[in-house]
Phi, psi and omega in degrees: 000134179283131179266128184287144174298153182235158174296128178284330178245109180300157177299131180222185184293344178272352179286155173277108184234137178240111183124160185292147182295336180261019178294146182295338183232130170245122177252117176255132175243130167266118187224163183231124186293340178263353184288119184299327177292324175293324176298325173288329178290327187307310180290333180291316176300317179299318179295320179292323173302312180296322184288320188258348172054229184290358179274354181232130172251127180253133179236134179246132176232146183282136176214068181288120182262084193288336176298325178264332188232091186295341181260001186292322181293312183296319181293322177298317180293322179299318178294325179288321179294326175292321179303323178298343177247021175074021185233036178299308187291321173302319179290318178307313185291317180300316182299316180287326181284347183228042181307320185290348185253001186302139183156171185304322182295311183295323179306315183285329177292321180293318180299318179293321179300326181272003177062037175283157171287107191296319182298314180294321178300309181298319180294322181299322180278312183297327182281349186083009187299327186258349183300319179301320179298317179297317181291327175300313179299314184300312181300315179298321180296316179302312180298331181272003178088016178287125181243346180200175180236145358279145169240133182244146172237129182251116185045045172089352183253133181298135178267112188256004176274179176299145178255030171292163187300319183297309190287316179294317179301320180293323182291321180296313180300319178297321180293323180291318179284352177084015182260356178283147180307137183300148173244176181304143180310129174074013188294332183264351186230007182299133178258102182217141182288135180290147177253000000 
């Protein structure tokens, strides 16, 4: 029997999480803001969040594949710089909704649209303040067996099936109902500081 790869760093308080910490299912995505497949996954995840509500916690981690996507690193840093001002999710959404426009000009327009402190935003990116966070996510992804984007983990175990809404939704439903194969204790809810 094939054993699924597992998250090497459990979800913790420093993660970008949308949904309650005690949700029965935690879905982690390693994503790249310029990746076309991640762009296709974005509305699917949104639909699943709407469908499952407080039963699902969604966590996003950065995995910019810069060899293929030259704007991915800047976009990830922009999301992290927005996070410093409490606007990670609004920036995350704008980046995916405007994938074709990614670049320095759009990043600054997005920051202005979100009413961020633009000087602080620019400084966080230019100084490298947020680069470490992006690199930490990337390294965690590699250690957890992420080879491309998007890669999903369901309650700590890598989800290797199709990630269309029907298939991923059925897996989430099974996890909620307790019919999904068991994972390590606390894999989806461990509160541990990211390194």
